[in-house]
C-alpha positions as CSV (number, residue, x, y, z in Angstrom):
1,X,0.0,0.0,0.0
2,X,1.3,3.4,-0.9
3,X,1.4,6.1,1.7
4,X,-0.1,9.2,0.2
5,X,1.4,12.6,0.9
6,X,-1.6,13.7,2.9
7,X,-1.6,10.5,5.0
8,X,2.1,10.8,5.6
9,X,1.7,14.4,6.7
10,X,-1.2,13.5,9.1
11,X,0.9,10.7,10.5
12,X,3.9,13.0,11.0
13,X,1.6,15.5,12.8
14,X,0.4,12.9,15.2
15,X,3.7,11.2,15.8
16,X,5.6,14.5,16.3
17,X,3.6,15.0,19.5
18,X,5.3,11.9,20.9
19,X,9.0,12.5,20.3
20,X,11.7,14.8,21.4
21,X,13.0,15.1,17.8
22,X,9.9,16.0,15.8
23,X,12.0,17.5,13.0
24,X,13.5,14.1,12.2
25,X,11.2,11.7,10.5
26,X,12.0,8.5,8.5
27,X,9.8,6.2,6.5
28,X,10.9,2.8,5.4
29,X,9.8,0.6,2.5
30,X,10.5,-3.1,2.4
31,X,12.8,-3.8,-0.5
32,X,10.8,-7.0,-1.4
33,X,7.7,-4.9,-2.1
34,X,6.7,-5.9,-5.6
35,X,5.3,-2.5,-6.7
36,X,8.1,-0.3,-5.4
37,X,8.4,3.0,-7.4
38,X,11.6,3.9,-9.2
39,X,12.3,6.9,-7.0
40,X,12.0,4.7,-3.9
41,X,14.2,2.0,-5.3
42,X,17.0,4.5,-5.7
43,X,16.7,5.7,-2.0
44,X,19.3,4.9,0.6
45,X,19.2,1.3,2.0
46,X,19.3,0.3,5.6
47,X,20.5,-3.3,6.2
48,X,19.5,-5.1,9.4
49,X,21.4,-8.0,10.8
50,X,19.7,-11.4,10.1
51,X,19.3,-12.1,13.8
52,X,17.0,-9.1,14.4
């Protein structure tokens, strides 16, 4: 499911009330998502250790 800009903005508004760093926000997309858009595929990658 794609997160629309309006939805992401609303989510950021709510979550910003529950953090000490509201100006820092990150969204993640699973790399195995079959319908990933080209601009997301070129984004930085975070690799988690397999034991997580």
